[in-house]
Backbone as XML, in Angstrom:
<?xml version="1.0"?>
<chain id="A" units="angstrom">
  <residue number="1" name="UNK">
    <atom name="N" x="0.843" y="-1.168" z="0.000"/>
    <atom name="CA" x="0.000" y="0.000" z="0.000"/>
    <atom name="C" x="0.889" y="1.232" z="0.000"/>
  </residue>
  <residue number="2" name="UNK">
    <atom name="N" x="0.589" y="2.149" z="-0.832"/>
    <atom name="CA" x="1.377" y="3.367" z="-0.902"/>
    <atom name="C" x="0.486" y="4.581" z="-0.957"/>
  </residue>
  <residue number="3" name="UNK">
    <atom name="N" x="1.101" y="5.725" z="-0.930"/>
    <atom name="CA" x="0.344" y="6.958" z="-1.073"/>
    <atom name="C" x="0.852" y="7.698" z="-2.301"/>
  </residue>
  <residue number="4" name="UNK">
    <atom name="N" x="0.426" y="8.917" z="-2.492"/>
    <atom name="CA" x="0.786" y="9.670" z="-3.693"/>
    <atom name="C" x="2.295" y="9.867" z="-3.810"/>
  </residue>
  <residue number="5" name="UNK">
    <atom name="N" x="3.019" y="9.919" z="-2.676"/>
    <atom name="CA" x="4.463" y="10.131" z="-2.730"/>
    <atom name="C" x="5.238" y="8.838" z="-2.942"/>
  </residue>
  <residue number="6" name="UNK">
    <atom name="N" x="4.523" y="7.702" z="-2.989"/>
    <atom name="CA" x="5.174" y="6.423" z="-3.223"/>
    <atom name="C" x="5.737" y="5.789" z="-1.958"/>
  </residue>
  <residue number="7" name="UNK">
    <atom name="N" x="5.478" y="6.360" z="-0.777"/>
    <atom name="CA" x="5.977" y="5.823" z="0.486"/>
    <atom name="C" x="4.964" y="4.825" z="1.022"/>
  </residue>
  <residue number="8" name="UNK">
    <atom name="N" x="5.444" y="3.642" z="1.383"/>
    <atom name="CA" x="4.546" y="2.619" z="1.930"/>
    <atom name="C" x="4.066" y="3.038" z="3.309"/>
  </residue>
  <residue number="9" name="UNK">
    <atom name="N" x="2.813" y="2.770" z="3.582"/>
    <atom name="CA" x="2.232" y="3.107" z="4.880"/>
    <atom name="C" x="1.694" y="1.837" z="5.519"/>
  </residue>
  <residue number="10" name="UNK">
    <atom name="N" x="1.910" y="1.714" z="6.812"/>
    <atom name="CA" x="1.418" y="0.570" z="7.560"/>
    <atom name="C" x="0.532" y="1.098" z="8.675"/>
  </residue>
  <residue number="11" name="UNK">
    <atom name="N" x="-0.691" y="0.636" z="8.734"/>
    <atom name="CA" x="-1.625" y="1.134" z="9.741"/>
    <atom name="C" x="-1.618" y="0.287" z="11.004"/>
  </residue>
  <residue number="12" name="UNK">
    <atom name="N" x="-0.785" y="-0.769" z="11.073"/>
    <atom name="CA" x="-0.722" y="-1.600" z="12.269"/>
    <atom name="C" x="0.054" y="-0.878" z="13.353"/>
  </residue>
  <residue number="13" name="UNK">
    <atom name="N" x="-0.527" y="-0.760" z="14.537"/>
    <atom name="CA" x="0.112" y="-0.087" z="15.664"/>
    <atom name="C" x="0.459" y="-1.125" z="16.718"/>
  </residue>
  <residue number="14" name="UNK">
    <atom name="N" x="1.746" y="-1.251" z="17.037"/>
    <atom name="CA" x="2.205" y="-2.238" z="18.011"/>
    <atom name="C" x="3.083" y="-1.539" z="19.047"/>
  </residue>
  <residue number="15" name="UNK">
    <atom name="N" x="2.499" y="-0.834" z="20.027"/>
    <atom name="CA" x="3.344" y="-0.142" z="21.006"/>
    <atom name="C" x="4.137" y="-1.135" z="21.842"/>
  </residue>
  <residue number="16" name="UNK">
    <atom name="N" x="5.426" y="-0.924" z="21.981"/>
    <atom name="CA" x="6.340" y="-1.752" z="22.753"/>
    <atom name="C" x="6.362" y="-3.204" z="22.303"/>
  </residue>
  <residue number="17" name="UNK">
    <atom name="N" x="5.805" y="-3.495" z="21.161"/>
    <atom name="CA" x="5.675" y="-4.883" z="20.765"/>
    <atom name="C" x="6.799" y="-5.394" z="19.904"/>
  </residue>
  <residue number="18" name="UNK">
    <atom name="N" x="7.247" y="-4.641" z="18.964"/>
    <atom name="CA" x="8.288" y="-5.124" z="18.076"/>
    <atom name="C" x="8.321" y="-4.281" z="16.816"/>
  </residue>
  <residue number="19" name="UNK">
    <atom name="N" x="9.153" y="-4.662" z="15.924"/>
    <atom name="CA" x="9.261" y="-3.929" z="14.672"/>
    <atom name="C" x="9.850" y="-2.544" z="14.891"/>
  </residue>
  <residue number="20" name="UNK">
    <atom name="N" x="9.351" y="-1.588" z="14.148"/>
    <atom name="CA" x="9.893" y="-0.232" z="14.225"/>
    <atom name="C" x="9.522" y="0.469" z="15.525"/>
  </residue>
  <residue number="21" name="UNK">
    <atom name="N" x="8.568" y="-0.066" z="16.268"/>
    <atom name="CA" x="8.150" y="0.570" z="17.518"/>
    <atom name="C" x="8.592" y="-0.233" z="18.747"/>
  </residue>
  <residue number="22" name="UNK">
    <atom name="N" x="9.692" y="-0.949" z="18.631"/>
    <atom name="CA" x="10.211" y="-1.737" z="19.741"/>
    <atom name="C" x="10.593" y="-0.809" z="20.889"/>
  </residue>
  <residue number="23" name="UNK">
    <atom name="N" x="10.237" y="-1.181" z="22.110"/>
    <atom name="CA" x="10.507" y="-0.369" z="23.293"/>
    <atom name="C" x="12.015" y="-0.163" z="23.446"/>
  </residue>
  <residue number="24" name="UNK">
    <atom name="N" x="12.440" y="1.076" z="23.518"/>
    <atom name="CA" x="13.864" y="1.391" z="23.624"/>
    <atom name="C" x="14.461" y="0.918" z="24.944"/>
  </residue>
  <residue number="25" name="UNK">
    <atom name="N" x="13.661" y="0.808" z="25.992"/>
    <atom name="CA" x="14.177" y="0.427" z="27.300"/>
    <atom name="C" x="14.027" y="-1.040" z="27.644"/>
  </residue>
  <residue number="26" name="UNK">
    <atom name="N" x="13.566" y="-1.860" z="26.713"/>
    <atom name="CA" x="13.309" y="-3.266" z="27.046"/>
    <atom name="C" x="14.582" y="-4.010" z="27.439"/>
  </residue>
  <residue number="27" name="UNK">
    <atom name="N" x="15.681" y="-3.781" z="26.768"/>
    <atom name="CA" x="16.933" y="-4.462" z="27.099"/>
    <atom name="C" x="17.483" y="-3.974" z="28.434"/>
  </residue>
  <residue number="28" name="UNK">
    <atom name="N" x="17.344" y="-2.687" z="28.731"/>
    <atom name="CA" x="17.773" y="-2.153" z="30.021"/>
    <atom name="C" x="16.942" y="-2.769" z="31.146"/>
  </residue>
  <residue number="29" name="UNK">
    <atom name="N" x="15.648" y="-2.901" z="30.935"/>
    <atom name="CA" x="14.778" y="-3.513" z="31.942"/>
    <atom name="C" x="15.178" y="-4.961" z="32.204"/>
  </residue>
  <residue number="30" name="UNK">
    <atom name="N" x="15.521" y="-5.705" z="31.163"/>
    <atom name="CA" x="15.962" y="-7.094" z="31.333"/>
    <atom name="C" x="17.272" y="-7.160" z="32.123"/>
  </residue>
  <residue number="31" name="UNK">
    <atom name="N" x="18.199" y="-6.259" z="31.830"/>
    <atom name="CA" x="19.471" y="-6.218" z="32.542"/>
    <atom name="C" x="19.253" y="-5.880" z="34.010"/>
  </residue>
  <residue number="32" name="UNK">
    <atom name="N" x="18.411" y="-4.884" z="34.296"/>
    <atom name="CA" x="18.135" y="-4.510" z="35.678"/>
    <atom name="C" x="17.497" y="-5.663" z="36.451"/>
  </residue>
  <residue number="33" name="UNK">
    <atom name="N" x="16.604" y="-6.403" z="35.828"/>
    <atom name="CA" x="15.973" y="-7.540" z="36.488"/>
    <atom name="C" x="16.997" y="-8.640" z="36.759"/>
  </residue>
  <residue number="34" name="UNK">
    <atom name="N" x="17.910" y="-8.888" z="35.833"/>
    <atom name="CA" x="18.944" y="-9.903" z="36.035"/>
    <atom name="C" x="19.857" y="-9.526" z="37.199"/>
  </residue>
  <residue number="35" name="UNK">
    <atom name="N" x="20.224" y="-8.251" z="37.310"/>
    <atom name="CA" x="21.076" y="-7.791" z="38.408"/>
    <atom name="C" x="20.336" y="-7.911" z="39.738"/>
  </residue>
  <residue number="36" name="UNK">
    <atom name="N" x="19.063" y="-7.528" z="39.761"/>
    <atom name="CA" x="18.249" y="-7.643" z="40.969"/>
    <atom name="C" x="18.179" y="-9.095" z="41.435"/>
  </residue>
  <residue number="37" name="UNK">
    <atom name="N" x="17.878" y="-10.016" z="40.527"/>
    <atom name="CA" x="17.775" y="-11.429" z="40.886"/>
    <atom name="C" x="19.112" y="-11.988" z="41.362"/>
  </residue>
  <residue number="38" name="UNK">
    <atom name="N" x="20.204" y="-11.557" z="40.749"/>
    <atom name="CA" x="21.543" y="-11.981" z="41.157"/>
    <atom name="C" x="21.779" y="-11.632" z="42.624"/>
  </residue>
  <residue number="39" name="UNK">
    <atom name="N" x="21.516" y="-10.383" z="42.998"/>
    <atom name="CA" x="21.733" y="-9.956" z="44.378"/>
    <atom name="C" x="20.732" y="-10.591" z="45.338"/>
  </residue>
  <residue number="40" name="UNK">
    <atom name="N" x="19.504" y="-10.795" z="44.903"/>
    <atom name="CA" x="18.506" y="-11.437" z="45.738"/>
    <atom name="C" x="18.926" y="-12.864" z="46.083"/>
  </residue>
  <residue number="41" name="UNK">
    <atom name="N" x="19.398" y="-13.601" z="45.102"/>
    <atom name="CA" x="19.782" y="-14.992" z="45.318"/>
    <atom name="C" x="21.043" y="-15.094" z="46.181"/>
  </residue>
  <residue number="42" name="UNK">
    <atom name="N" x="22.015" y="-14.203" z="45.980"/>
    <atom name="CA" x="23.273" y="-14.301" z="46.718"/>
    <atom name="C" x="23.203" y="-13.732" z="48.136"/>
  </residue>
  <residue number="43" name="UNK">
    <atom name="N" x="22.380" y="-12.722" z="48.383"/>
    <atom name="CA" x="22.413" y="-12.004" z="49.646"/>
    <atom name="C" x="21.196" y="-12.186" z="50.539"/>
  </residue>
  <residue number="44" name="UNK">
    <atom name="N" x="20.193" y="-12.908" z="50.075"/>
    <atom name="CA" x="18.974" y="-13.062" z="50.859"/>
    <atom name="C" x="18.488" y="-14.503" z="50.799"/>
  </residue>
  <residue number="45" name="UNK">
    <atom name="N" x="17.720" y="-14.880" z="51.801"/>
    <atom name="CA" x="16.990" y="-16.139" z="51.744"/>
    <atom name="C" x="15.526" y="-15.786" z="51.950"/>
  </residue>
  <residue number="46" name="UNK">
    <atom name="N" x="14.650" y="-16.607" z="51.435"/>
    <atom name="CA" x="13.235" y="-16.322" z="51.570"/>
    <atom name="C" x="12.472" y="-17.592" z="51.861"/>
  </residue>
  <residue number="47" name="UNK">
    <atom name="N" x="11.285" y="-17.404" z="52.456"/>
    <atom name="CA" x="10.413" y="-18.516" z="52.805"/>
    <atom name="C" x="8.974" y="-18.066" z="52.570"/>
  </residue>
  <residue number="48" name="UNK">
    <atom name="N" x="8.095" y="-19.016" z="52.408"/>
    <atom name="CA" x="6.684" y="-18.689" z="52.226"/>
    <atom name="C" x="6.135" y="-18.059" z="53.498"/>
  </residue>
  <residue number="49" name="UNK">
    <atom name="N" x="5.427" y="-16.969" z="53.370"/>
    <atom name="CA" x="4.801" y="-16.317" z="54.516"/>
    <atom name="C" x="3.556" y="-17.080" z="54.941"/>
  </residue>
  <residue number="50" name="UNK">
    <atom name="N" x="2.878" y="-17.668" z="53.992"/>
    <atom name="CA" x="1.702" y="-18.497" z="54.258"/>
    <atom name="C" x="1.533" y="-19.461" z="53.097"/>
  </residue>
  <residue number="51" name="UNK">
    <atom name="N" x="0.931" y="-20.612" z="53.337"/>
    <atom name="CA" x="0.754" y="-21.589" z="52.251"/>
    <atom name="C" x="-0.087" y="-21.013" z="51.108"/>
  </residue>
  <residue number="52" name="UNK">
    <atom name="N" x="0.285" y="-21.375" z="49.912"/>
    <atom name="CA" x="-0.451" y="-20.926" z="48.732"/>
    <atom name="C" x="-0.397" y="-22.043" z="47.697"/>
  </residue>
  <residue number="53" name="UNK">
    <atom name="N" x="-1.486" y="-22.307" z="47.034"/>
    <atom name="CA" x="-1.568" y="-23.382" z="46.057"/>
    <atom name="C" x="-1.633" y="-22.792" z="44.651"/>
  </residue>
  <residue number="54" name="UNK">
    <atom name="N" x="-0.739" y="-23.205" z="43.775"/>
    <atom name="CA" x="-0.713" y="-22.705" z="42.406"/>
    <atom name="C" x="-1.803" y="-23.356" z="41.573"/>
  </residue>
  <residue number="55" name="UNK">
    <atom name="N" x="-2.317" y="-22.607" z="40.604"/>
    <atom name="CA" x="-3.135" y="-23.207" z="39.558"/>
    <atom name="C" x="-2.508" y="-22.821" z="38.237"/>
  </residue>
  <residue number="56" name="UNK">
    <atom name="N" x="-2.648" y="-23.689" z="37.230"/>
    <atom name="CA" x="-1.853" y="-23.539" z="36.020"/>
    <atom name="C" x="-2.645" y="-23.270" z="34.745"/>
  </residue>
  <residue number="57" name="UNK">
    <atom name="N" x="-3.910" y="-22.994" z="34.851"/>
    <atom name="CA" x="-4.648" y="-22.742" z="33.610"/>
    <atom name="C" x="-5.303" y="-21.384" z="33.664"/>
  </residue>
  <residue number="58" name="UNK">
    <atom name="N" x="-5.165" y="-20.521" z="32.737"/>
    <atom name="CA" x="-4.419" y="-20.641" z="31.473"/>
    <atom name="C" x="-2.937" y="-20.327" z="31.621"/>
  </residue>
  <residue number="59" name="UNK">
    <atom name="N" x="-2.504" y="-19.886" z="32.803"/>
    <atom name="CA" x="-1.101" y="-19.634" z="33.075"/>
    <atom name="C" x="-0.875" y="-19.895" z="34.564"/>
  </residue>
  <residue number="60" name="UNK">
    <atom name="N" x="0.379" y="-20.017" z="34.987"/>
    <atom name="CA" x="0.672" y="-20.266" z="36.396"/>
    <atom name="C" x="0.338" y="-19.017" z="37.202"/>
  </residue>
  <residue number="61" name="UNK">
    <atom name="N" x="-0.450" y="-19.201" z="38.251"/>
    <atom name="CA" x="-0.828" y="-18.085" z="39.111"/>
    <atom name="C" x="-1.053" y="-18.611" z="40.523"/>
  </residue>
  <residue number="62" name="UNK">
    <atom name="N" x="-0.973" y="-17.723" z="41.487"/>
    <atom name="CA" x="-1.200" y="-18.068" z="42.883"/>
    <atom name="C" x="-2.332" y="-17.192" z="43.410"/>
  </residue>
  <residue number="63" name="UNK">
    <atom name="N" x="-3.370" y="-17.792" z="43.996"/>
    <atom name="CA" x="-4.517" y="-17.008" z="44.464"/>
    <atom name="C" x="-4.141" y="-15.914" z="45.452"/>
  </residue>
  <residue number="64" name="UNK">
    <atom name="N" x="-3.161" y="-16.180" z="46.327"/>
    <atom name="CA" x="-2.757" y="-15.189" z="47.336"/>
    <atom name="C" x="-1.567" y="-14.346" z="46.879"/>
  </residue>
  <residue number="65" name="UNK">
    <atom name="N" x="-1.081" y="-14.585" z="45.675"/>
    <atom name="CA" x="0.065" y="-13.831" z="45.166"/>
    <atom name="C" x="1.411" y="-14.375" z="45.611"/>
  </residue>
  <residue number="66" name="UNK">
    <atom name="N" x="1.441" y="-15.555" z="46.256"/>
    <atom name="CA" x="2.644" y="-16.204" z="46.760"/>
    <atom name="C" x="3.446" y="-15.273" z="47.682"/>
  </residue>
  <residue number="67" name="UNK">
    <atom name="N" x="2.871" y="-14.881" z="48.820"/>
    <atom name="CA" x="3.587" y="-13.981" z="49.740"/>
    <atom name="C" x="4.812" y="-14.668" z="50.342"/>
  </residue>
  <residue number="68" name="UNK">
    <atom name="N" x="5.918" y="-13.935" z="50.448"/>
    <atom name="CA" x="7.157" y="-14.481" z="50.999"/>
    <atom name="C" x="7.719" y="-13.551" z="52.068"/>
  </residue>
  <residue number="69" name="UNK">
    <atom name="N" x="8.557" y="-14.110" z="52.933"/>
    <atom name="CA" x="9.350" y="-13.335" z="53.892"/>
    <atom name="C" x="10.792" y="-13.384" z="53.399"/>
  </residue>
  <residue number="70" name="UNK">
    <atom name="N" x="11.448" y="-12.241" z="53.395"/>
    <atom name="CA" x="12.825" y="-12.149" z="52.912"/>
    <atom name="C" x="13.726" y="-11.786" z="54.085"/>
  </residue>
  <residue number="71" name="UNK">
    <atom name="N" x="14.842" y="-12.512" z="54.231"/>
    <atom name="CA" x="15.794" y="-12.272" z="55.304"/>
    <atom name="C" x="17.174" y="-12.077" z="54.695"/>
  </residue>
  <residue number="72" name="UNK">
    <atom name="N" x="17.869" y="-11.029" z="55.127"/>
    <atom name="CA" x="19.218" y="-10.786" z="54.634"/>
    <atom name="C" x="20.168" y="-11.802" z="55.254"/>
  </residue>
  <residue number="73" name="UNK">
    <atom name="N" x="21.063" y="-12.341" z="54.445"/>
    <atom name="CA" x="22.083" y="-13.263" z="54.919"/>
    <atom name="C" x="23.208" y="-12.431" z="55.515"/>
  </residue>
  <residue number="74" name="UNK">
    <atom name="N" x="23.627" y="-12.753" z="56.745"/>
    <atom name="CA" x="24.702" y="-11.995" z="57.406"/>
    <atom name="C" x="25.989" y="-12.116" z="56.603"/>
  </residue>
  <residue number="75" name="UNK">
    <atom name="N" x="26.621" y="-10.991" z="56.360"/>
    <atom name="CA" x="27.878" y="-10.968" z="55.626"/>
    <atom name="C" x="29.039" y="-11.042" z="56.611"/>
  </residue>
  <residue number="76" name="UNK">
    <atom name="N" x="30.054" y="-11.868" z="56.305"/>
    <atom name="CA" x="31.232" y="-11.967" z="57.154"/>
    <atom name="C" x="32.097" y="-10.745" z="56.938"/>
  </residue>
  <residue number="77" name="UNK">
    <atom name="N" x="32.813" y="-10.351" z="57.993"/>
    <atom name="CA" x="33.733" y="-9.219" z="57.892"/>
    <atom name="C" x="34.850" y="-9.570" z="56.912"/>
  </residue>
  <residue number="78" name="UNK">
    <atom name="N" x="35.274" y="-8.592" z="56.109"/>
    <atom name="CA" x="36.372" y="-8.849" z="55.184"/>
    <atom name="C" x="37.662" y="-9.022" z="55.954"/>
  </residue>
  <residue number="79" name="UNK">
    <atom name="N" x="38.499" y="-9.944" z="55.544"/>
    <atom name="CA" x="39.775" y="-10.179" z="56.180"/>
    <atom name="C" x="39.748" y="-11.246" z="57.244"/>
  </residue>
  <residue number="80" name="UNK">
    <atom name="N" x="38.557" y="-11.644" z="57.719"/>
    <atom name="CA" x="38.464" y="-12.715" z="58.703"/>
    <atom name="C" x="38.475" y="-14.058" z="57.995"/>
  </residue>
  <residue number="81" name="UNK">
    <atom name="N" x="39.104" y="-15.043" z="58.597"/>
    <atom name="CA" x="39.127" y="-16.376" z="58.004"/>
    <atom name="C" x="38.620" y="-17.382" z="58.992"/>
  </residue>
</chain>
């Protein structure tokens, strides 16, 4: 499809979805999440705050939102062995 100037026009609008309108910050968001998870796994431990049962249709979800308690792992002083 073109117009009088011969330039093709596309009427499909895909915000943050892909193509020419791909979200500029999507890769930064992925990097920030990876760094967050790295520090969470290395520096904290967590446990369920209350029991929650998952259901898997049409996607995995938890009725209570899977509440957790997070505890910081004590860091040893540098230089001590």
